[in-house]
C-alpha positions in Angstrom: 113.6 80.3 124.7 117.0 81.7 125.6 117.3 85.4 126.2 120.5 85.6 128.2 123.3 87.5 126.4 126.8 87.7 127.8 129.0 89.3 125.2 131.7 90.6 127.5 132.6 90.7 131.2 131.7 94.3 131.2 128.0 93.5 130.7 127.8 91.0 133.6 129.9 92.7 136.2 127.9 94.4 139.0 130.6 96.9 140.0 130.0 100.5 139.1 132.2 101.6 136.2 132.1 104.9 134.2 129.6 104.9 131.4 132.4 105.8 129.0 133.9 102.4 129.4 130.7 100.6 128.7 130.4 98.9 125.2 128.1 100.1 122.6 125.5 97.4 122.0 124.2 97.2 118.4 121.1 95.2 117.8 119.8 94.0 114.5 116.1 93.1 114.8 114.0 90.9 112.5 110.5 91.6 113.7 107.7 89.1 113.5 104.3 89.1 115.2 105.1 86.2 117.6 108.8 86.9 118.3 111.7 89.2 117.5 115.0 87.6 116.3 117.9 89.7 117.7 121.6 89.7 116.9 123.9 91.7 119.2 127.3 93.1 118.5 129.4 94.8 121.2 131.4 97.6 119.8 133.4 96.0 117.0 133.5 92.5 118.2 132.1 89.5 116.3 128.3 89.5 116.3 126.7 86.9 118.6 124.4 84.1 117.5 120.9 85.3 117.0 118.4 84.8 119.8 114.6 85.1 120.0 112.8 87.6 122.2 109.3 88.5 122.9 108.5 92.2 122.7 108.1 92.5 126.5 111.4 90.7 127.2 113.3 92.7 124.6 112.1 96.0 126.1 113.0 94.8 129.6 116.4 93.7 128.5 117.1 97.1 126.8 116.1 98.9 130.0 118.5 96.7 132.0 121.4 97.5 129.7 120.7 101.2 129.7 120.4 101.2 133.5 123.8 99.5 133.6 125.3 102.4 131.6 125.4 100.7 128.2 124.5 102.5 125.0 122.0 100.6 122.9 121.3 101.2 119.2 118.7 99.1 117.3 117.6 98.8 113.7 114.7 97.0 112.0 112.9 97.2 108.7 109.5 99.0 108.5 106.7 96.6 108.1 102.9 96.3 108.8 103.3 96.6 112.5 103.5 100.4 112.7 106.0 102.3 114.9 104.9 101.0 118.3 108.1 99.0 118.8 110.2 102.0 117.8 108.4 104.2 120.4 108.9 101.5 123.1 112.6 101.2 122.3 113.1 104.9 122.5 111.2 105.1 125.8 113.4 102.3 127.2 116.5 104.5 126.4 117.7 103.0 123.1 118.5 104.8 119.9 116.1 103.2 117.4 116.5 103.4 113.6 113.8 102.2 111.2 114.7 101.6 107.6 112.7 100.9 104.4 112.8 97.2 103.4 115.9 96.3 101.6 117.4 93.1 100.0 119.8 92.0 102.6 121.3 89.0 100.8 122.3 89.6 97.2 124.6 86.6 96.7 123.5 83.6 98.7 120.3 81.8 98.1 119.4 81.4 101.7 117.2 83.6 103.8 115.9 83.3 107.3 115.3 85.4 110.4 118.7 84.7 111.9 120.5 85.7 108.7 118.4 88.8 108.3 119.0 90.0 111.9 122.8 89.4 111.5 122.9 91.4 108.2 121.0 94.3 109.8 123.4 94.3 112.8 126.4 94.4 110.5 124.9 97.2 108.4 124.1 99.1 111.6 127.7 98.8 112.7 129.0 100.3 109.4 126.3 103.0 109.5 127.4 104.1 113.0 131.0 104.2 111.7 130.0 106.8 109.2 128.9 104.9 106.2 125.4 106.4 106.0 124.5 104.6 102.7 124.3 101.3 104.6 120.9 102.0 106.0 118.0 103.8 104.2 116.6 105.3 107.3 113.1 106.7 107.3 111.5 109.6 109.2 109.3 108.4 112.1 106.1 110.4 112.4 104.8 111.5 115.7 101.7 109.9 117.2 99.7 113.0 116.2 101.0 113.0 112.7 100.3 109.3 112.3 96.8 109.7 113.6 96.1 112.5 111.1 97.5 110.5 108.2 95.3 107.6 109.2 92.2 109.8 108.6 93.0 110.0 104.9 93.8 106.3 104.6 90.6 105.3 106.4 88.7 107.5 103.9 90.4 105.8 101.1 89.4 102.4 102.6 85.7 103.3 102.8 85.8 104.8 99.3 87.2 101.5 98.0 84.5 99.6 99.9 81.8 101.6 98.2 83.2 100.9 94.7 83.6 97.2 95.5 80.0 96.8 96.7 78.6 98.7 93.7 80.7 96.5 91.3 79.5 93.4 93.1 75.9 94.4 92.5 76.7 94.9 88.8 78.4 91.5 88.6 75.3 89.8 90.1 73.0 91.3 87.5 75.3 90.6 84.6 75.5 86.9 85.6 71.7 86.4 86.2 70.1 88.9 83.9 72.7 89.8 81.3 72.2 93.5 82.2 74.3 96.0 84.2 73.5 98.6 86.8 74.0 102.3 86.2 76.5 104.4 88.2 75.1 105.2 91.6 72.5 102.5 91.3 72.2 102.3 95.1 70.9 105.8 95.4 67.2 106.2 96.4 66.0 107.6 93.1 67.8 105.2 90.8 66.8 102.3 93.0 63.2 103.1 92.7 63.4 103.1 88.9 65.3 99.8 89.0 63.0 97.9 91.2 60.4 97.0 88.5 63.2 95.7 86.3 64.8 93.4 88.8 63.9 89.7 89.1 62.5 88.3 92.4 65.7 86.3 92.7 68.1 89.3 92.4 66.2 91.9 94.4 66.8 90.3 97.9 70.5 90.0 97.1 70.9 93.7 96.1 69.0 95.0 99.1 71.7 94.1 101.7 74.3 95.6 99.4 72.4 98.9 99.3 72.3 99.0 103.1 76.1 98.4 103.3 76.8 101.1 100.6 74.7 103.6 102.5 76.5 102.9 105.7 79.9 103.1 104.0 78.9 106.5 102.5 78.0 107.8 105.9 81.5 107.0 107.1 83.0 108.4 104.0 81.2 111.7 104.4 82.1 112.0 108.1 85.8 111.5 107.4 85.7 113.9 104.5 84.2 116.7 106.6 86.7 116.0 109.4 89.7 116.1 107.0 88.5 119.3 105.3 88.1 121.0 108.6 91.9 120.7 109.3 92.7 123.2 106.5 92.1 126.8 107.7 93.5 128.7 104.7 90.9 130.6 102.7 90.4 131.0 99.8 92.3 128.3 98.0 93.2 128.1 94.3 90.6 126.7 92.1 91.4 123.1 91.3 93.2 122.6 94.7 90.5 122.1 97.2 90.5 121.6 100.9 90.2 117.9 100.8 93.2 117.4 98.5 95.4 119.8 100.4 94.5 118.3 103.8 95.2 114.8 102.5 98.6 115.9 101.2 99.4 117.6 104.5 98.5 114.5 106.4 100.6 112.2 104.2 103.6 114.5 104.2 103.3 115.1 108.0 105.5 118.1 108.0 106.5 120.1 104.9 109.5 121.6 106.9 111.1 118.1 106.9 112.4 118.8 103.4 115.6 120.9 103.4 115.7 121.7 99.6 113.5 121.4 96.6 114.8 118.1 95.4 113.6 116.4 98.5 109.8 116.8 98.0 110.2 115.9 94.3 112.0 112.7 95.2 109.4 111.9 97.9 106.7 111.7 95.3 108.4 108.8 93.5 107.9 110.6 90.2 111.6 110.8 89.3 112.7 108.7 86.2 114.7 105.6 86.8 118.1 105.6 85.3 120.7 103.1 84.0 123.7 105.1 82.8 127.2 104.0 82.1 129.8 106.3 80.5 128.2 108.0 77.5 125.2 105.7 77.4 122.3 107.4 79.2 119.1 105.4 79.7 116.2 106.8 81.6 113.1 104.6 82.2 109.8 104.8 83.9 109.4 106.5 87.3 111.1 104.8 90.2 108.0 104.9 92.5 110.1 105.5 95.5 108.4 107.4 98.3 104.8 107.8 99.2 102.3 106.3 96.7 99.3 108.1 98.2 101.0 111.5 97.6 101.7 110.5 94.0 98.1 109.7 93.3 96.8 112.9 94.9 99.3 115.0 93.0 98.5 113.5 89.6 94.7 114.0 90.2 95.4 117.6 91.2 97.5 118.3 88.1 94.7 117.4 85.8 92.4 119.9 87.5 95.1 122.6 87.6 95.7 122.2 83.9 92.0 123.1 83.4 91.4 125.8 86.0 94.9 127.4 86.4 96.1 128.7 82.9 98.7 130.9 84.5 100.4 128.3 86.6 104.1 128.6 85.8 104.6 124.9 85.3 101.7 124.7 82.9 103.0 127.5 80.7 106.4 125.7 80.6 105.0 122.3 79.5 101.8 123.3 77.6 103.3 122.5 74.2 103.7 118.8 75.2 100.0 118.5 76.1 99.0 118.9 72.5 100.9 115.8 71.3 100.2 112.1 71.7 98.5 110.7 74.8 101.6 108.8 76.0 103.6 112.1 76.1 100.7 113.8 77.9 100.8 111.2 80.7 104.5 111.6 81.1 104.1 115.4 81.2 101.5 115.1 83.9 103.8 113.0 86.0 106.5 115.6 85.6 104.0 118.3 86.5 103.0 116.3 89.6 106.7 116.3 90.7 106.8 120.1 90.1 103.5 120.6 92.0 105.0 118.9 95.1 107.9 121.4 95.0 105.5 124.3 94.6 103.4 123.1 97.5 106.5 122.8 99.6 107.5 126.4 98.7 104.0 127.6 99.6 103.5 125.7 102.8 106.9 126.6 104.2 106.4 130.3 103.4 109.1 130.5 100.7 106.7 132.0 98.2 103.1 132.9 97.7 100.4 131.5 95.5 100.6 134.5 93.2 104.3 134.0 92.7 103.5 130.4 91.5 100.9 131.7 89.1 98.0 130.0 91.0 95.0 132.3 90.9 92.6 132.5 93.9 88.9 133.1 93.1 87.6 136.5 94.4 
């Protein structure tokens, strides 16, 4: 594996030169579990052929270049590996950018790690020259923010496990007895009533499922209590409980990250897609850009607020649409979810109070 890069004489010379004369090294990284494919460009020279690095070797090489006085800037697409590489690059002295996944090749029907690394490197070069639209950079959460957000996602995982186990039990009975199981069949009371009805074949298969469901519910309850304890405001508006608010806070990480009201609305992914040309205006379904977990939480919260908060300013604005067809109701709820994100941003950043939003707090 070759990891030796010699783009210019300046990078290999051992004489001490002022840092201002050192080239800017731009690195496009295509990250994989086993290796990282790297394309390097010095200043505005032609990019070098891509090379493969291990994570350890890449971090070591970046440290060497920074120690020699070079400026190093890297970019890679966010993926399922978290932000560990980003933090290591920053600690090594590089400027690291992480972007949302994009389609790098729109014309050619060829794609591999070397081509992707080169395309990222060229986009990084244009981005540093001032063309900010070249890279859709994302905000990197701190370690504390990432750990808090993980609490909500772990709770979602255990909640999904409970549903899958319960549905598996229903599928077993449907297949072998042509009967189903009621909701919450694994609870102690319902289980005692079901025991006489179950066959000798089915009973030993459902018993282990009950034990796993009980264990998953213990984890679910523990995480729910831990998440709710992170919200200290009291009392809260009816329909917007501690669990929902804490989960939203964890997913957003920092409400102050949004500089204007359009930013939290766009972050939900509830904005309509659009294909407009001249006088022809076409708007379609929501674009689903942003955080899908926030979108789900907001939609669930809107249905509760419509029931328990009759004075909510957004409800009074759209209440007429809720009396029409179901399709329009759902579209209206999505629009209200976007508005709720803006209202929560105003409240959590101190721009207005709950009373100003029309959200009543129980006495």
